[in-house]
N, C-alpha and C positions, 0 to 999 in steps of 0.2 A: 504494500500500500504506500503510495507516494506521500511525502510529508507536505501538508498544506503550507505554502509560503506566505499567503496573504496575512494571517495573524502575526507572523514573525516580522514581516515588513512593516505592519502597522505599529507594532511596539517599537521597532527601530526608528520609525519616523517620529513617534511621540517622544521617545527618549532624546533624539537629536534636537527636536524643537525645544524641549525643556533645557537641554544643555546650552543651546544657542541663546535662549532667553536669559539664563543665569550669567553667561559670559558677557552679554551685552549690558546687563544691569551692573555687573561689577566694573566693567570698563567705563560706563557712564558715571558711576559713583566716584571712581578714582579720578575722573576728569574734573569733577566739580568740587572735590574735597580739597581742603587746604591743609598744610602740614601742622598748623597751630604753633603755639609757642608756650614756653614755661616762664612765667614771671615770678621771680623770687619773692617779691613783695607780697604777691597774692598767696604764694605757698606759705609764707610766714603768718599771714593773716588767718589762713585756714587752720594752721597748726595751733594758733592761739585761741581758737574757739572752745567754749565749754560744751559739755554734753547737753543735749536737749535743743529746744527751739527758742529763738528770741525774735520778737517783732517790735519794731518801734517806728516812730515818725519823727524825723529830725525837726527840731524847732525852727531852725533857720530856713528850712525848705517846706514848711507846712502849707504855704499858700499854693504850691503847685501840685499838691496831692501825692507827694512821694512817700512810699512805704518801703521799709527795709526788712528783710527776713534773713536769718542765719540759723543754721542747724548743724549738729554734729552727732554722729552715732559711732561709738567704739564698742566692739564686741570681740571676744575671743571664742572661737568655735573649736572644740576638741573632739576627736573621735579616735577610737582604737586605744589599746592598753599601753602602747609605747609612746614615749615622749617624742615630740617632733611631728606627730600626726595631728594636724589641726590647721587652723587658718585664723589670721587676725584681720578683722574688718575695721577700717577707719574711713567713714564716709562723711564729708563735710561740704557745705555749700553756703554761698552768699548770693542773695538775690535782691534785685531792686525793681520796683514797679513804679513808674511815674506816669500819672495821667494829667493832662493839661487841656483846658478848654482853648479852642482856637477860634 
């Protein structure tokens, strides 16, 4: 009995279409992404944050509706009986939202 090639060809075409889509998406994202930069002042500000959330409105900027938010979460996750099996999580952020009437 001969092997039907139509289903195999259909799977090959679908797989090729998916691979081409992924390749095009990665290439497009690489083209628009920028390398970024590390600002040491920002790193030190993030290191200086306390755990938890903080929200405030600066008094000198109160008229333009500026709000500032900062937060930090530090956790140590351990698994397994041996030392060295774990992960230290340190997530910090600074955010600013400014609304102005125009």
